[in-house]
N, C-alpha and C positions, 0 to 999 in steps of 0.2 A: 545538511539537507534544507532546501529552499522549500518555501510552502509557495507552489507554483499553482496557478489554475488547473482545474482537470478540463480538459478538452473532449466533447461527446459529440459524435457524429452519427447519424442515424445511417446503417449500412444500408437500409432499404430506401429512402427519399433522399438522403444528403442533408438533412436538416441539421442544423447545429444550434439552435437557441431555443427551442421549445420542448422541454422535457419535463416529466414527473417521474418521482419514483414510489416504489410501494414496498413496505416490507413483508414478505410471504411467510406468515409463522404456520402455514400446515407443514407437516412433519417429513422433512427430506432428510435422508441419512449419507451421512459420510461413509468412507472405506471401513470405519472401525464401529458403524452401526449406531454412531451418535447422532441424534437429531440436531439441525440448525435451521435457522430462517434464511430464506432465500432474498436476496434483493433485484426487483424488477425494476427496470427503466421505461418508460413508456412516452414514445415519440408523439406531441401532442400533433402534428403536422399529418401523420398518414397512419397512426394508432398502432404501430408495431409494439410488440411488447419484447424487450431486450432482458436476458437474464444477465446479470453481472458475473455469477460464476463462470458463464462462458467465455469470457475474456480476461478474468481477473484471476491469480492463484491465491489462495487464501493461506497466510503464513501464522502457525500456531505461536502463541504467546511464548511458549518455550524456546523456540528457535530464536524470536527476536530478542528475548532478554540475554540469552547466549551471546547473540552478534554485539549486544550491546555491552557487556561486560568484558568481551573480549577485547573490543576498543578502546575502551576504559583502561584496561591492563597495560595495551601498547602505548597509550597517550602517558600512562602514569609512569613506564620504564623511560621513555623518550625524556621526560622532563627531569627524570633522577640523574640521566646522564648527561642532557645536553643543555639543563637549565629549564626555566619556566617558559613556556610560550601560552598563548591562549588557546583555549580549543578550537576554536574557527582557524587561527593560524596553523596548528596542526595539521588540521584536516584538509586544508588548500596548499598548504608549501613543504610538509615534512613526512605526510603518510605515502608510505610506499608497499604498500599490499592491497 
């Protein structure tokens, strides 16, 4: 996974370089009734308030950890069967799922 820059463009005015963000701690509820904080992105050019949750899907930590463990298991099995390769080499050249 690369650490690329996140590009944000205001859907109202098209500005792409003048934003601030605010974490909204006022109680919001997910489908299970749990409270969470929202992240709002404010365009400084036109003052439009965008909510990050409108465009981004939150993944819970359990599903992320499960995926990491599955990938690690496949990597370890590959190394046992074929000899050691670096994790980056495995991801770029040998991962087939």
